[in-house]
C-alpha positions as CSV (number, residue, x, y, z in Angstrom):
1,M,55.2,-56.3,86.5
2,N,54.6,-59.4,88.6
3,Q,52.1,-60.7,86.1
4,L,54.6,-60.2,83.3
5,L,57.3,-62.0,85.2
6,F,54.9,-64.9,85.8
7,Y,54.3,-65.5,82.1
8,L,58.0,-65.0,81.3
9,R,58.8,-67.8,83.7
10,K,56.1,-69.9,82.1
11,L,57.5,-69.1,78.6
12,H,61.0,-70.1,79.8
13,K,59.6,-73.4,81.2
14,T,57.8,-74.2,77.9
15,E,60.5,-73.0,75.5
16,G,63.7,-72.9,77.4
17,R,66.2,-74.3,74.9
18,R,64.6,-72.5,71.9
19,L,64.7,-69.2,73.9
20,Y,68.4,-69.5,74.4
21,W,69.0,-70.3,70.7
22,N,66.8,-67.3,69.8
23,L,68.9,-65.0,72.0
24,I,72.2,-66.4,70.7
25,S,71.0,-65.9,67.1
26,M,70.0,-62.3,67.8
27,I,73.5,-61.6,69.4
28,F,75.2,-63.2,66.4
29,I,73.2,-61.2,64.0
30,S,74.1,-58.1,65.9
31,L,77.8,-59.0,65.7
32,M,77.6,-59.6,62.0
33,D,75.8,-56.3,61.5
34,S,78.6,-54.5,63.3
35,V,81.3,-56.3,61.2
36,S,79.5,-55.5,58.0
37,L,79.4,-51.9,59.1
38,Y,83.1,-52.0,59.9
39,L,83.9,-53.3,56.4
40,L,82.6,-50.1,54.9
41,V,85.9,-48.4,56.1
42,P,88.2,-50.4,53.7
43,V,85.7,-49.6,50.9
44,M,86.0,-45.9,51.8
45,G,89.8,-46.3,51.9
46,I,90.0,-47.9,48.5
47,I,87.9,-45.2,46.9
48,G,90.0,-42.5,48.6
49,V,87.6,-41.2,51.3
50,V,89.8,-42.5,54.1
51,N,93.5,-43.0,54.5
52,M,93.4,-46.4,56.3
53,A,97.1,-46.4,57.2
54,S,97.0,-43.1,59.0
55,S,93.4,-43.5,60.3
56,N,92.8,-43.5,64.0
57,I,90.1,-46.1,63.6
58,P,91.1,-49.2,65.7
59,F,92.5,-52.1,63.7
60,M,92.3,-50.2,60.4
61,A,96.1,-50.1,60.1
62,E,96.3,-53.9,60.4
63,V,93.5,-54.3,57.9
64,S,95.4,-52.0,55.5
65,K,98.6,-54.0,55.8
66,G,96.6,-57.2,55.2
67,L,95.1,-55.8,52.0
68,H,98.6,-55.0,50.6
69,F,99.1,-58.7,49.7
70,F,96.4,-58.4,47.0
71,P,96.7,-56.6,43.7
72,Q,95.3,-53.0,43.8
73,Q,92.6,-53.8,41.2
74,M,91.4,-56.7,43.3
75,L,91.0,-54.9,46.6
76,L,87.5,-53.4,46.0
77,P,86.0,-56.7,44.7
78,I,87.5,-58.7,47.6
79,V,86.2,-56.3,50.2
80,L,82.8,-56.0,48.6
81,C,82.5,-59.8,48.3
82,A,83.4,-60.2,52.0
83,Y,80.7,-57.6,52.7
84,F,78.2,-59.5,50.5
85,I,79.0,-62.8,52.1
86,I,78.6,-61.5,55.7
87,V,75.3,-59.7,54.9
88,T,74.0,-62.8,53.0
89,G,74.9,-65.0,55.9
90,Q,73.3,-62.6,58.3
91,S,70.1,-62.6,56.2
92,F,69.8,-66.4,56.3
93,I,70.4,-66.5,60.0
94,K,67.9,-63.8,60.5
95,R,65.4,-65.8,58.4
96,Q,65.8,-68.8,60.7
97,Q,65.6,-66.6,63.7
98,T,62.3,-65.1,62.5
99,I,60.9,-68.6,62.0
100,L,62.1,-69.7,65.4
101,N,60.6,-66.6,66.9
102,S,57.2,-67.5,65.3
103,V,57.5,-71.1,66.5
104,I,58.1,-69.9,70.1
105,Q,55.2,-67.5,70.0
106,Q,52.7,-69.9,68.5
107,R,53.7,-72.8,70.8
108,F,53.5,-70.5,73.8
109,I,50.0,-69.1,72.8
110,K,48.8,-72.7,72.2
111,Q,50.0,-73.7,75.6
112,L,48.3,-70.7,77.2
113,R,45.0,-71.4,75.4
114,I,45.0,-75.0,76.5
115,E,46.0,-74.3,80.1
116,T,43.5,-71.4,80.4
117,Y,40.7,-73.5,78.9
118,R,41.5,-76.4,81.2
119,T,41.5,-74.2,84.3
120,I,38.1,-72.7,83.3
121,M,36.6,-76.1,82.6
122,E,37.9,-77.6,85.9
123,S,36.2,-74.8,87.9
124,D,33.0,-75.6,90.0
125,W,29.5,-74.5,88.9
126,L,29.3,-71.7,91.4
127,F,32.2,-70.0,89.7
128,F,30.2,-69.9,86.5
129,V,27.1,-68.6,88.2
130,H,28.9,-65.5,89.4
131,R,30.6,-64.6,86.1
132,R,29.6,-63.5,82.5
133,K,30.2,-66.2,79.9
134,A,31.4,-63.6,77.5
135,D,34.3,-62.8,79.8
136,F,35.7,-66.3,79.2
137,S,35.4,-65.9,75.5
138,S,37.2,-62.5,75.7
139,V,40.0,-64.0,77.8
140,L,40.5,-67.0,75.4
141,T,40.6,-64.7,72.3
142,T,41.5,-61.0,72.7
143,E,43.2,-61.0,76.1
144,L,45.2,-64.2,75.4
145,A,46.5,-62.8,72.1
146,R,47.5,-59.6,73.9
147,V,49.3,-61.6,76.6
148,S,51.2,-63.6,73.9
149,Q,52.1,-60.4,72.0
150,G,53.2,-58.7,75.2
151,T,55.4,-61.7,76.1
152,I,57.0,-61.7,72.7
153,Q,57.5,-57.9,72.9
154,T,59.3,-58.5,76.2
155,L,61.6,-61.0,74.5
156,N,62.2,-58.5,71.6
157,L,63.1,-56.0,74.3
158,V,65.7,-58.3,75.7
159,T,67.2,-59.0,72.3
160,S,67.1,-55.3,71.4
161,V,68.9,-54.5,74.6
162,A,71.6,-57.1,73.8
163,F,71.9,-55.7,70.2
164,T,72.2,-52.2,71.6
165,L,74.9,-53.1,74.0
166,I,76.9,-54.7,71.2
167,Q,76.5,-51.6,69.1
168,I,77.5,-49.4,72.1
169,A,80.6,-51.5,72.7
170,F,81.6,-51.1,69.0
171,A,80.9,-47.4,69.1
172,M,83.0,-47.0,72.3
173,V,86.0,-48.4,70.4
174,L,85.6,-45.8,67.7
175,S,84.9,-42.8,70.0
176,W,84.1,-43.3,73.6
177,Q,83.4,-39.6,74.2
178,L,80.7,-39.2,71.6
179,T,79.2,-42.7,72.5
180,L,78.9,-41.6,76.1
181,I,77.1,-38.5,75.0
182,V,74.6,-40.6,72.9
183,I,74.0,-43.0,75.9
184,F,73.5,-40.1,78.3
185,C,71.0,-38.4,75.9
186,G,69.2,-41.7,75.3
187,L,68.8,-42.5,79.0
188,A,67.8,-38.9,79.9
189,F,65.2,-38.9,77.1
190,A,63.9,-42.3,78.3
191,Y,63.6,-40.9,81.9
192,F,61.6,-37.9,80.7
193,S,59.3,-40.1,78.6
194,R,58.0,-42.2,81.5
195,H,54.6,-40.6,81.3
196,F,54.2,-42.2,77.8
197,V,54.5,-45.6,79.5
198,R,51.9,-44.7,82.2
199,K,49.5,-43.4,79.5
200,A,50.0,-46.6,77.5
201,K,49.1,-48.7,80.6
202,T,45.9,-46.6,81.2
203,L,44.9,-47.2,77.5
204,G,45.6,-50.9,78.0
205,N,43.1,-51.0,80.9
206,S,40.5,-49.3,78.7
207,T,41.2,-51.7,75.9
208,T,40.6,-54.7,78.1
209,E,37.3,-53.4,79.5
210,L,36.0,-52.3,76.0
211,S,36.9,-55.7,74.4
212,M,35.1,-57.6,77.1
213,D,32.0,-55.4,76.9
214,Y,32.1,-55.6,73.1
215,L,32.2,-59.4,73.1
216,A,29.6,-59.7,75.9
217,G,27.2,-57.4,74.0
218,V,27.6,-59.0,70.7
219,N,27.0,-62.5,72.2
220,E,23.9,-61.3,74.0
221,H,22.6,-59.6,70.9
222,F,22.9,-62.7,68.6
223,N,21.6,-65.0,71.3
224,G,18.5,-62.8,71.4
225,I,18.4,-62.1,67.7
226,K,14.8,-63.5,67.3
227,D,13.5,-61.1,69.9
228,I,15.4,-58.2,68.4
229,K,14.0,-58.9,65.0
230,S,10.5,-59.6,66.2
231,N,10.2,-56.4,68.3
232,G,12.0,-54.2,65.8
233,L,14.9,-53.4,68.1
234,E,17.6,-53.4,65.5
235,S,18.1,-49.6,65.6
236,S,18.7,-49.5,69.4
237,H,21.2,-52.3,69.2
238,L,22.9,-50.8,66.3
239,S,23.2,-47.5,68.3
240,W,24.9,-49.4,71.1
241,F,27.2,-51.1,68.7
242,Q,28.2,-47.8,67.0
243,I,28.9,-46.2,70.4
244,I,31.2,-49.0,71.6
245,C,32.9,-49.2,68.2
246,R,33.6,-45.4,68.4
247,Q,35.0,-45.9,71.9
248,M,37.3,-48.7,70.6
249,E,38.3,-46.6,67.6
250,R,39.2,-43.6,69.9
251,N,41.2,-45.9,72.2
252,V,43.3,-47.3,69.3
253,V,43.8,-43.8,67.8
254,K,44.9,-42.5,71.2
255,F,47.5,-45.2,71.5
256,A,48.7,-44.5,67.9
257,T,48.9,-40.8,68.7
258,L,50.8,-41.6,71.9
259,Q,53.4,-43.7,70.0
260,A,53.6,-41.2,67.2
261,T,54.2,-38.3,69.7
262,S,56.9,-40.4,71.4
263,Q,58.6,-41.2,68.2
264,I,58.6,-37.7,66.8
265,R,60.3,-36.5,70.0
266,Y,63.0,-39.0,69.4
267,S,63.3,-37.8,65.7
268,L,63.6,-34.2,66.7
269,V,66.2,-35.0,69.4
270,S,68.0,-37.2,66.9
271,S,68.3,-34.3,64.4
272,F,69.6,-32.0,67.1
273,L,72.2,-34.5,68.3
274,I,73.5,-35.1,64.8
275,V,74.1,-31.4,64.3
276,T,75.7,-31.2,67.7
277,F,77.9,-34.3,67.1
278,V,79.2,-33.0,63.8
279,Y,80.1,-29.7,65.4
280,L,81.8,-31.4,68.4
281,S,83.6,-33.9,66.2
282,I,85.2,-31.3,63.9
283,D,85.8,-28.4,66.3
284,I,86.5,-30.0,69.6
285,F,87.4,-33.7,69.3
286,N,89.2,-33.4,66.0
287,V,87.7,-36.6,64.6
288,T,88.9,-37.7,61.1
289,A,86.5,-37.9,58.2
290,G,86.5,-41.7,58.3
291,Q,85.7,-41.8,62.0
292,M,83.1,-39.2,61.5
293,M,81.4,-41.2,58.8
294,L,81.4,-44.3,61.0
295,I,80.2,-42.5,64.0
296,L,77.3,-41.0,62.0
297,L,76.5,-44.5,60.7
298,I,76.6,-46.0,64.2
299,F,74.5,-43.1,65.6
300,G,72.0,-43.7,62.7
301,R,71.7,-47.3,63.9
302,L,72.1,-46.8,67.7
303,W,69.6,-43.9,68.2
304,P,66.7,-45.6,66.5
305,R,67.4,-48.5,68.9
306,F,66.6,-46.2,71.8
307,S,63.5,-45.0,70.0
308,G,62.5,-48.7,69.3
309,L,63.1,-49.6,73.0
310,Q,60.7,-46.8,74.0
311,G,58.0,-48.0,71.6
312,T,58.4,-51.6,72.7
313,I,58.1,-50.6,76.4
314,E,54.9,-48.7,75.6
315,Q,53.5,-51.8,73.8
316,I,54.4,-53.9,76.8
317,A,52.8,-51.4,79.2
318,M,49.6,-51.5,77.1
319,S,49.4,-55.3,77.4
320,I,50.0,-55.4,81.2
321,P,46.2,-55.1,81.9
322,A,45.7,-58.2,79.7
323,F,48.3,-60.1,81.8
324,S,46.5,-59.0,85.0
325,K,43.1,-60.1,83.6
326,L,44.3,-63.5,82.5
327,L,46.2,-64.1,85.7
328,D,43.1,-63.0,87.8
329,I,40.9,-65.5,85.8
330,R,43.5,-68.3,86.3
331,T,43.8,-67.5,90.1
332,A,40.0,-67.5,90.5
333,C,39.7,-70.7,88.5
334,E,42.3,-72.4,90.6
335,Q,40.6,-71.3,93.8
336,A,37.3,-72.6,92.5
337,K,38.7,-75.9,91.1
338,E,36.7,-79.0,91.7
339,P,39.1,-81.1,93.8
340,W,38.1,-84.3,92.1
341,N,38.4,-83.0,88.6
342,N,41.2,-84.5,86.5
343,M,40.7,-84.0,82.8
344,D,43.7,-86.1,81.9
345,A,42.3,-89.2,83.6
346,E,40.2,-91.7,81.8
347,L,36.4,-91.5,82.4
348,P,35.5,-93.6,85.4
349,M,32.9,-96.4,85.3
350,P,29.3,-95.2,86.1
351,M,28.5,-95.6,89.8
352,P,25.8,-98.2,90.3
353,I,22.7,-96.9,92.2
354,R,20.7,-99.8,93.6
355,E,18.4,-98.2,96.2
356,S,17.9,-94.5,96.3
357,I,19.2,-90.9,96.1
358,T,18.5,-89.1,99.4
359,C,18.7,-85.4,100.4
360,K,19.0,-85.2,104.1
361,H,18.2,-81.8,105.7
362,I,20.1,-79.9,103.1
363,S,20.4,-76.1,103.1
364,F,22.2,-73.9,100.6
365,R,22.9,-70.2,99.9
366,Y,24.8,-68.8,97.0
367,D,26.5,-66.0,99.1
368,N,27.8,-66.9,102.5
369,E,27.7,-63.3,103.5
370,Q,23.9,-63.2,103.1
371,S,21.5,-64.6,105.7
372,S,18.9,-65.8,103.1
373,Y,19.0,-69.4,101.9
374,A,18.1,-70.6,98.4
375,L,17.1,-73.9,100.0
376,R,16.5,-74.6,103.7
377,D,16.3,-77.9,105.5
378,V,15.1,-79.9,102.5
379,S,14.7,-83.7,102.8
380,L,13.8,-86.0,100.0
381,T,14.2,-89.7,99.1
382,I,14.1,-90.7,95.4
383,P,13.8,-94.5,95.0
384,V,15.7,-96.1,92.1
385,N,13.7,-96.3,88.8
386,S,11.0,-94.0,90.2
387,M,9.7,-90.8,88.7
388,V,9.8,-87.7,90.9
389,A,8.5,-84.3,90.0
390,I,9.6,-81.0,91.6
391,V,7.2,-78.0,91.2
392,G,6.9,-74.6,92.6
393,K,6.8,-70.9,91.7
394,S,9.7,-69.2,89.9
395,G,12.6,-68.7,92.4
396,A,11.3,-71.4,94.7
397,G,14.7,-73.3,94.6
398,K,13.9,-76.1,92.1
399,S,17.0,-75.7,89.9
400,T,19.2,-75.3,93.0
401,L,17.9,-78.6,94.4
402,I,18.7,-80.3,91.1
403,D,22.2,-78.8,91.1
404,L,22.7,-80.2,94.6
405,I,21.4,-83.6,93.5
406,I,23.7,-83.7,90.5
407,G,26.7,-82.6,92.7
408,L,27.2,-79.3,90.9
409,L,26.8,-77.5,94.3
410,T,27.7,-78.7,97.8
411,P,25.2,-78.2,100.6
412,N,26.1,-75.7,103.3
413,Q,24.3,-78.0,105.7
414,G,23.1,-81.5,105.4
415,E,24.2,-84.1,102.9
416,V,23.3,-86.0,99.7
417,L,23.3,-89.7,100.1
418,I,23.6,-92.4,97.3
419,D,22.4,-95.8,98.6
420,G,22.8,-94.4,102.1
421,K,26.4,-93.3,101.6
422,P,27.4,-89.6,101.5
423,L,28.2,-88.2,98.0
424,E,31.9,-87.2,98.4
425,D,34.4,-85.5,96.1
426,Q,36.1,-88.8,95.1
427,N,32.7,-90.3,94.1
428,I,31.4,-87.4,92.0
429,P,33.2,-88.3,88.7
430,S,31.6,-91.8,88.6
431,Y,28.3,-90.5,89.9
432,R,28.1,-87.9,87.0
433,Q,28.6,-90.8,84.5
434,T,25.2,-92.1,85.7
435,I,23.3,-88.9,85.0
436,S,21.9,-87.3,81.8
437,Y,20.6,-83.8,82.1
438,V,18.2,-82.1,79.7
439,S,17.7,-78.3,80.2
440,Q,15.0,-76.0,79.1
441,E,17.3,-74.5,76.4
442,P,18.4,-77.4,74.1
443,F,22.2,-77.6,73.8
444,L,22.9,-78.3,70.1
445,F,25.8,-77.4,67.8
446,N,25.8,-76.1,64.2
447,T,26.8,-79.5,62.7
448,S,25.1,-82.7,61.6
449,L,22.6,-84.4,63.8
450,R,24.9,-87.5,64.0
451,E,27.7,-85.4,65.4
452,N,25.4,-83.8,67.9
453,M,24.4,-87.3,69.1
454,K,28.0,-88.4,69.3
455,L,28.8,-85.6,71.7
456,V,27.9,-87.8,74.7
457,K,29.2,-91.1,73.2
458,P,31.9,-90.5,70.5
459,H,32.1,-94.1,69.2
460,V,28.4,-94.8,69.1
461,S,26.9,-96.8,66.1
462,D,24.1,-95.7,63.9
463,T,22.0,-98.5,65.3
464,E,22.3,-97.2,68.8
465,I,21.5,-93.7,67.6
466,W,18.3,-94.8,65.9
467,H,17.3,-96.8,69.0
468,A,17.6,-93.7,71.1
469,L,15.7,-91.6,68.6
470,H,12.9,-94.2,68.6
471,F,12.7,-94.0,72.4
472,A,12.5,-90.2,72.2
473,A,9.8,-90.4,69.5
474,S,12.2,-88.7,67.1
475,A,13.0,-91.5,64.6
476,E,10.2,-90.6,62.2
477,F,10.9,-86.9,61.7
478,V,14.7,-87.6,61.5
479,K,14.1,-90.0,58.6
480,N,12.2,-87.2,56.8
481,L,15.0,-84.7,57.1
482,P,16.9,-84.0,53.8
483,S,20.0,-85.9,54.7
484,G,18.8,-87.9,57.7
485,L,21.4,-88.1,60.4
486,D,23.8,-86.1,58.2
487,T,21.5,-83.1,58.1
488,V,23.2,-80.0,59.5
489,I,20.7,-78.5,62.0
490,G,22.1,-74.9,62.3
491,D,23.3,-72.8,65.2
492,R,21.6,-74.1,68.4
493,G,19.5,-76.4,66.2
494,V,17.6,-73.4,64.6
495,R,16.6,-75.4,61.6
496,L,14.5,-77.7,63.7
497,S,11.3,-76.8,65.5
498,G,11.3,-76.3,69.3
499,G,9.7,-79.7,69.9
500,E,12.1,-81.4,67.5
501,R,15.1,-79.9,69.3
502,Q,13.9,-81.1,72.7
503,R,13.3,-84.6,71.4
504,I,16.8,-84.7,69.8
505,V,18.3,-83.6,73.2
506,L,16.2,-86.2,75.0
507,A,17.4,-88.9,72.5
508,R,21.0,-87.8,73.1
509,A,20.4,-88.1,76.9
510,I,18.9,-91.6,76.4
511,L,21.8,-92.6,74.2
512,R,24.1,-92.3,77.2
513,K,22.1,-95.0,78.9
514,P,21.9,-93.1,82.2
515,T,20.7,-94.4,85.5
516,V,19.3,-91.0,86.3
517,L,17.5,-88.8,83.8
518,I,16.9,-85.2,84.8
519,L,14.5,-82.9,82.9
520,D,14.8,-79.3,84.0
521,E,11.6,-77.7,82.6
522,A,12.3,-79.4,79.3
523,T,8.7,-79.2,78.1
524,S,7.8,-75.7,79.3
525,S,8.0,-74.1,75.9
526,L,6.4,-76.8,73.9
527,D,2.9,-77.0,72.4
528,N,0.5,-79.6,73.6
529,E,1.2,-82.0,70.7
530,N,5.0,-82.1,71.3
531,E,4.4,-82.2,75.0
532,A,2.3,-85.3,74.6
533,I,5.0,-86.9,72.4
534,I,7.7,-86.3,75.0
535,Q,5.3,-87.5,77.7
536,T,4.8,-90.7,75.8
537,A,8.6,-91.1,75.5
538,L,8.9,-90.7,79.2
539,E,6.3,-93.3,79.8
540,R,8.5,-95.8,77.8
541,L,11.5,-94.9,80.1
542,K,9.6,-95.1,83.4
543,G,10.7,-98.1,85.4
544,N,14.0,-98.4,83.4
545,M,15.7,-95.4,85.0
546,T,15.2,-92.8,87.7
547,I,13.5,-89.8,86.3
548,I,13.5,-86.4,88.0
549,V,11.4,-83.7,86.4
550,I,11.1,-80.0,87.1
551,A,7.8,-78.8,85.7
552,H,5.8,-75.7,85.5
553,R,3.1,-77.4,83.4
554,L,1.6,-79.8,85.8
555,S,-0.2,-81.9,83.2
556,T,3.2,-83.5,82.4
557,I,3.7,-85.0,85.8
558,R,0.4,-86.8,86.3
559,N,2.1,-90.2,86.3
560,A,4.9,-89.2,88.7
561,D,5.4,-91.5,91.7
562,Q,6.1,-88.6,94.0
563,V,5.6,-84.8,93.8
564,L,7.7,-82.3,95.8
565,V,6.3,-78.8,96.1
566,L,8.9,-76.0,97.0
567,D,8.2,-72.5,98.1
568,K,10.8,-69.9,99.1
569,G,13.4,-72.7,99.4
570,E,11.4,-75.0,101.7
571,V,9.4,-78.2,101.1
572,I,5.7,-77.3,101.8
573,Q,4.0,-80.3,100.3
574,Q,5.1,-83.8,99.4
575,G,3.2,-86.8,98.1
576,A,1.5,-88.5,95.2
577,Y,-0.1,-86.3,92.4
578,A,-3.7,-87.3,93.2
579,Q,-3.2,-86.7,96.9
580,L,-1.8,-83.2,96.5
581,A,-4.4,-82.4,93.8
582,S,-7.1,-83.2,96.3
583,E,-5.7,-80.7,98.8
584,T,-7.4,-77.7,97.2
585,K,-6.1,-75.2,99.8
586,G,-2.5,-76.2,99.3
587,V,0.0,-74.5,97.0
588,F,-0.1,-77.5,94.5
589,G,-3.9,-77.3,94.4
590,K,-3.8,-73.6,93.6
591,L,-1.1,-74.0,90.9
592,L,-3.2,-76.8,89.4
593,S,-6.4,-74.6,89.5
594,F,-4.6,-71.9,87.5
595,Q,-3.6,-74.3,84.7
596,E,-6.7,-76.6,84.5
597,P,-9.0,-74.1,82.7
598,R,-6.3,-73.5,80.1
599,D,-5.7,-77.2,79.6
600,L,-9.4,-78.0,79.3
601,S,-10.0,-75.3,76.8
602,V,-7.4,-76.6,74.4
């Protein structure tokens, strides 16, 4: 319940005034509903069902005297017109209240989406390393919608309680004995129906887990759709999809069954109580026919309220796990928040790098509870406008070193220096503005090539785009595309070849005019021709910016000013390409010997 209260307070903070108006509207609608019901008594008196003058119904004698001022033939039209006006006014107010309710709900869910997305984006890189990406998608879609719905259901519960209290007060005026019996029966039934709420919460937990697994699986399948199609694995993935869909179906049906069972119990008890009330009213309490009819009408409205409250509580209980999941993500994000990150602030000016980037005895491990280090006592100096290559076997710590240089990770020991000064939290935003990073997997959207280029520089001109494309050896093939820069390149750039995608991403990195360009195995999946094209592009850039390259294919780093060889998180060789190649017994020499025969045979 703490999670629910947290979001209710947030809703109050966001929509305070509207919430009060919404509650006042609901109370007013309830009052008008009671008045319209009360007006049925004069109608029954006029048509002869009730003797209003001798009726024990409160205020009816006064109403009867007031109606004597009107001609007899006008009484029924007057009362019916009053009833029509009240019901019509109630309908218009209810319409406005429904619209206001929708506005409150949509503004609240919008605020939740933005806040949740912001807290996720402000988290540090290590937070993302330890979590599934699909979990964030699930939280921002399914779970967030359930939280919003649960919050609105709670508001509906509050207004329903207010409405019920008004109806109870009205019923007490008519017959307090029978009303107390209804209240006692309703509360007793609610007490014995607690297990429905517990079951609803259990089903809510299952719904949360299933929705997250569903979204994670679907994302993974479509990310690997080429492998699935190529290896004929469609049937096995369809089998998984059918299983989880059946589980989700069973979960929804179980909840529907739970609610249906709860409601049918209320219906059966309702029938029993009506029979009992009629008997008690006539034989024991000596209730008049008019009172009896009103009591039955009130009971017909009041008892479904108890039933509705039970259903609403079950809905809220099922959404509680979504509240917990969303709050857990928010708490984890806030704990992992980058202290310098302020997404509302303007982008800082790029930090000038005049001398070097230095790693001084840095060590890092991803889990502080483990003794093994991903990097241990690494020292490296990268002079400005030089080209440095980092090589080593898979798992040697190359990407971890890059993450430390970028400032995505903070060393457990040692420090990163920029021009001899430690890279501190307050400097990271301006430092990141100097860096362009190109990963092994090109990051492209399913939109036009121009929009993909504008991702890093929204107000860039076409001239600047073509200049960057030329530097990345991409201008020629872009000109030959059906619509040039306006060509839509498909999801993740699927309509382009692997080499074309990498060159576009390289051009986008250049468009930013970085001081430091980092290529994280950006040519590992390319053929020799595209590798040579990108190599030529890098030669154009060499001397104009600092280039850091992680490479498995050593032929791409022949012109590097410095090569760093990592093994098991430690620097085991460091020097110029030719120097390390001559050391045939070293790791670099062995790596080179494995690749040379393949390169010479091509």
